[in-house]
Backbone as a chain_set.jsonl record, in Angstrom:
{"seq": "XXXXXXXXXXXXXXXXXXXXXXXXXXXXXXXXXXXXXXXXXXXXXXXXXXXXXXXXXXXXXXXXXXXXXXXXXXXXXXXXXXXXX", "coords": {"N": [[-10.474, -9.682, -11.289], [-10.411, -6.94, -9.742], [-10.98, -3.391, -9.288], [-8.548, -1.988, -8.401], [-6.357, -2.992, -8.942], [-5.762, -2.158, -11.319], [-4.708, -0.142, -10.95], [-1.098, 1.372, -10.507], [1.831, -0.365, -9.382], [-0.382, -2.529, -7.75], [-1.03, -5.556, -7.863], [-2.572, -9.095, -8.188], [-2.316, -10.532, -5.879], [-2.005, -7.888, -3.736], [-4.479, -6.87, -4.589], [-6.186, -8.734, -3.72], [-5.865, -8.666, -0.988], [-5.964, -6.476, 0.035], [-8.663, -5.945, -0.782], [-10.246, -8.116, 1.325], [-9.335, -6.959, 3.772], [-11.735, -5.101, 3.656], [-11.247, -2.554, 1.919], [-11.947, -1.604, -0.794], [-12.385, 0.022, -3.832], [-10.747, 2.891, -5.034], [-11.203, 5.251, -4.141], [-11.715, 4.477, -1.274], [-9.386, 3.521, -0.468], [-7.609, 5.823, -1.119], [-8.863, 7.559, 0.584], [-8.328, 6.307, 3.194], [-5.405, 6.191, 3.312], [-1.816, 4.913, 2.815], [-0.026, 4.185, 4.43], [-2.344, 3.248, 6.788], [-3.726, 1.5, 5.288], [-1.568, -0.502, 4.547], [-0.715, -0.913, 7.462], [-2.95, -2.805, 7.653], [-3.126, -4.405, 6.238], [-0.819, -6.016, 6.932], [-1.545, -7.31, 9.467], [-3.027, -9.243, 8.498], [-1.043, -10.559, 6.777], [1.584, -11.365, 7.87], [4.11, -10.717, 6.853], [4.192, -8.891, 5.085], [6.111, -6.111, 3.379], [8.286, -3.125, 3.029], [8.045, -2.881, 0.416], [5.988, -3.246, -0.251], [4.342, -1.208, 0.913], [6.095, 0.962, -0.587], [4.245, 0.559, -2.856], [1.927, 0.725, -2.07], [1.486, 3.527, -1.771], [1.912, 4.686, -4.016], [0.544, 3.85, -5.598], [-1.619, 5.074, -4.72], [-0.557, 7.922, -5.214], [-0.684, 7.675, -8.349], [1.503, 6.135, -9.44], [4.381, 4.227, -10.657], [5.952, 3.256, -7.757], [9.099, 3.473, -7.679], [9.224, 5.938, -8.489], [8.667, 7.484, -6.437], [9.08, 10.249, -4.104], [12.101, 11.165, -2.857], [11.565, 12.11, 0.141], [8.991, 11.392, 0.74], [9.899, 8.446, 0.454], [11.533, 8.311, 2.698], [9.685, 9.511, 5.242], [8.345, 7.131, 5.086], [9.434, 4.787, 5.631], [10.221, 5.227, 8.146], [7.725, 4.98, 9.057], [7.501, 2.419, 8.631], [9.815, 1.232, 9.897], [8.376, 1.729, 12.506], [7.065, -0.364, 12.779], [6.795, -2.99, 11.951], [8.372, -4.687, 13.502]], "CA": [[-9.418, -8.319, -11.041], [-10.821, -5.503, -9.862], [-10.749, -1.778, -9.801], [-7.783, -1.792, -7.618], [-5.416, -4.022, -9.749], [-5.667, -1.328, -12.784], [-3.513, 1.134, -10.607], [0.242, 0.833, -10.466], [1.994, -1.634, -8.204], [-1.143, -3.367, -7.607], [-1.148, -6.931, -8.511], [-3.51, -9.421, -8.32], [-2.363, -10.539, -4.574], [-2.127, -6.732, -3.336], [-5.361, -6.421, -4.365], [-6.871, -9.558, -3.012], [-5.443, -8.596, 0.514], [-6.829, -5.131, 0.062], [-9.726, -6.426, -0.241], [-9.984, -8.484, 2.024], [-9.582, -5.954, 4.456], [-12.148, -3.9, 3.293], [-10.65, -2.081, 0.713], [-12.38, -2.316, -2.864], [-12.28, 1.052, -4.125], [-9.063, 3.856, -5.128], [-11.759, 6.033, -3.106], [-11.647, 4.071, 0.143], [-7.656, 3.495, -0.728], [-7.104, 6.908, -0.922], [-9.194, 8.401, 2.106], [-7.591, 5.281, 4.106], [-3.889, 6.508, 3.048], [-1.248, 4.123, 2.648], [0.205, 3.689, 6.046], [-3.039, 2.6, 7.074], [-3.844, -0.062, 4.296], [-0.389, -0.971, 5.134], [-1.26, -1.818, 8.954], [-4.412, -3.742, 7.749], [-2.674, -6.09, 5.125], [-0.247, -6.688, 8.086], [-2.817, -7.545, 10.145], [-3.513, -10.846, 8.153], [0.242, -11.127, 6.2], [2.552, -10.601, 8.168], [5.394, -11.103, 5.86], [4.013, -7.512, 4.381], [7.241, -5.532, 3.399], [8.599, -2.15, 3.12], [8.201, -2.589, -0.782], [4.312, -2.775, -0.424], [3.866, 0.094, 1.986], [5.766, 2.041, -1.244], [3.551, 0.496, -4.064], [0.729, 1.106, -2.138], [1.625, 4.932, -1.6], [2.489, 5.092, -4.944], [-0.66, 3.298, -6.43], [-2.494, 6.415, -4.634], [-0.587, 9.509, -6.58], [-0.908, 7.18, -9.533], [2.826, 6.556, -9.917], [5.575, 3.406, -9.954], [6.799, 2.857, -6.215], [10.404, 3.791, -7.737], [8.946, 7.321, -8.966], [8.265, 8.486, -5.045], [9.96, 11.066, -3.594], [12.969, 11.163, -1.63], [11.148, 12.395, 1.043], [8.296, 10.437, 0.93], [10.332, 6.938, 1.016], [12.171, 8.319, 4.062], [8.501, 8.765, 5.658], [7.255, 5.695, 4.949], [10.176, 4.06, 6.0], [10.181, 5.874, 9.222], [6.803, 4.604, 9.592], [8.027, 0.942, 8.635], [10.561, 0.824, 11.019], [8.002, 1.293, 14.353], [5.896, -1.222, 12.877], [8.184, -4.146, 11.406], [8.607, -6.184, 14.651]], "C": [[-10.577, -7.752, -10.889], [-10.396, -4.03, -10.207], [-9.405, -1.972, -9.493], [-6.416, -2.221, -8.314], [-5.036, -3.019, -11.721], [-4.698, -0.428, -11.895], [-2.051, 0.705, -10.604], [0.873, 0.365, -9.337], [0.856, -2.26, -7.399], [-1.309, -4.63, -8.586], [-2.346, -7.314, -7.862], [-3.85, -9.803, -6.762], [-2.883, -9.298, -3.864], [-3.425, -6.563, -3.657], [-6.222, -7.057, -3.633], [-7.221, -8.844, -1.222], [-6.066, -7.114, 0.843], [-8.499, -5.505, 0.369], [-10.503, -7.405, 0.935], [-9.63, -8.133, 3.846], [-10.348, -4.738, 4.422], [-12.007, -2.849, 2.41], [-10.941, -2.149, -0.328], [-12.384, -1.083, -3.904], [-10.511, 2.209, -3.958], [-9.912, 4.949, -3.913], [-11.319, 6.078, -1.717], [-10.265, 3.984, 0.166], [-7.297, 4.571, -0.301], [-7.624, 7.716, 0.518], [-8.445, 7.509, 3.558], [-6.26, 6.059, 4.131], [-3.135, 4.931, 2.987], [-0.975, 3.382, 3.725], [-0.84, 2.758, 6.835], [-3.604, 0.914, 6.682], [-2.934, -0.912, 5.138], [-0.865, -1.981, 6.377], [-2.401, -3.307, 8.602], [-3.816, -4.648, 7.358], [-1.884, -6.985, 6.258], [-0.498, -7.673, 9.213], [-2.829, -9.32, 9.86], [-2.506, -11.511, 7.176], [1.172, -10.28, 6.616], [4.053, -10.792, 7.419], [5.577, -9.471, 5.078], [4.881, -6.567, 4.544], [7.05, -4.258, 3.239], [8.451, -1.582, 1.589], [6.395, -2.407, -1.392], [3.913, -1.961, 0.063], [4.345, 1.134, 0.806], [4.799, 1.578, -2.609], [1.944, 1.112, -3.676], [0.779, 2.961, -2.357], [1.42, 5.13, -3.198], [1.003, 4.605, -5.932], [-1.898, 5.074, -5.736], [-2.248, 7.749, -5.181], [-0.398, 8.545, -7.592], [0.739, 7.02, -10.234], [3.652, 4.77, -9.966], [5.719, 3.832, -8.73], [8.274, 3.787, -6.438], [10.274, 6.025, -8.146], [9.078, 8.141, -7.454], [9.518, 9.17, -4.855], [10.952, 10.595, -2.428], [12.472, 10.918, 0.032], [10.225, 11.396, 1.449], [8.402, 8.392, 1.245], [10.478, 7.599, 2.383], [11.211, 8.303, 5.176], [8.128, 7.755, 5.647], [8.1, 4.862, 5.683], [10.7, 4.075, 7.377], [9.137, 4.892, 10.057], [6.804, 3.098, 9.968], [8.668, 0.244, 9.649], [9.992, 0.87, 12.39], [7.276, 0.139, 14.065], [6.183, -2.565, 12.31], [7.91, -5.207, 12.424], [7.447, -6.924, 14.539]], "O": [[-11.575, -7.901, -11.594], [-9.686, -3.631, -11.129], [-8.809, -2.201, -10.545], [-5.411, -1.56, -8.05], [-4.38, -3.26, -12.734], [-3.741, -0.015, -12.549], [-1.881, -0.509, -10.72], [0.423, 0.722, -8.249], [1.175, -2.549, -6.246], [-1.639, -4.629, -9.772], [-3.078, -6.571, -7.208], [-4.956, -9.632, -6.249], [-4.009, -9.365, -3.369], [-3.871, -5.841, -2.765], [-7.014, -6.441, -2.92], [-8.249, -8.642, -0.577], [-6.583, -6.822, 1.921], [-9.223, -5.375, 1.357], [-11.617, -6.986, 1.248], [-9.688, -8.892, 4.813], [-10.003, -3.652, 4.888], [-13.044, -2.206, 2.25], [-10.212, -2.811, -1.066], [-12.388, -1.505, -5.06], [-9.601, 2.214, -3.129], [-9.298, 5.374, -2.935], [-10.817, 7.002, -1.077], [-9.856, 4.582, 1.162], [-6.695, 4.627, 0.772], [-6.898, 8.321, 1.306], [-8.137, 8.009, 4.639], [-6.072, 6.64, 5.2], [-3.81, 3.908, 3.101], [-1.44, 2.28, 4.017], [-0.473, 1.743, 7.425], [-3.788, -0.152, 7.269], [-3.219, -1.702, 6.038], [-1.211, -3.162, 6.391], [-2.519, -4.396, 9.164], [-3.828, -5.734, 7.939], [-2.094, -8.171, 6.515], [0.212, -8.563, 9.682], [-2.702, -10.267, 10.636], [-2.724, -12.631, 6.715], [1.561, -9.174, 6.24], [5.02, -11.096, 8.118], [6.616, -8.972, 4.646], [4.817, -5.954, 5.609], [5.88, -3.875, 3.245], [8.606, -0.395, 1.302], [5.838, -1.834, -2.329], [2.764, -1.726, -0.31], [3.631, 2.13, 0.692], [4.686, 2.475, -3.444], [1.109, 1.658, -4.396], [0.012, 3.499, -3.156], [0.534, 5.94, -3.472], [0.661, 5.229, -6.936], [-2.658, 5.803, -6.373], [-3.103, 8.56, -5.536], [0.798, 8.759, -7.794], [1.119, 7.602, -11.25], [3.274, 4.096, -9.008], [5.578, 5.05, -8.622], [8.602, 4.643, -5.617], [11.074, 6.953, -8.025], [9.539, 9.28, -7.386], [10.642, 8.866, -5.254], [10.714, 9.909, -1.434], [12.781, 10.039, 0.836], [10.496, 10.602, 2.35], [7.688, 7.54, 1.772], [9.566, 7.443, 3.196], [11.401, 7.492, 6.082], [7.313, 7.485, 6.53], [7.52, 4.113, 6.469], [11.456, 3.205, 7.81], [9.334, 4.276, 11.105], [6.388, 2.569, 10.999], [8.386, -0.835, 10.172], [10.575, 0.367, 13.351], [6.799, -0.461, 15.028], [5.163, -3.244, 12.425], [7.373, -6.301, 12.248], [7.315, -7.966, 15.182]]}, "num_chains": 1, "name": "protein.A"}
């Protein structure tokens, strides 16, 4: 387990996926952003769901995904709906 699994919402599996797509530090994750990080994971795991996207955003903000603002959730849901197909 590395640095990313210490973040909220990031477990072993998501950390491994982030590592597979070249994201190994919080700084890299924050610079890329949740949406781009999720797209990279989606490219290697078609089952990547909206909860993974929320989790990554929460990790960047340092909060649990359930604490994301309604506005942020709406923005992420609109993004997710464009790419879920």
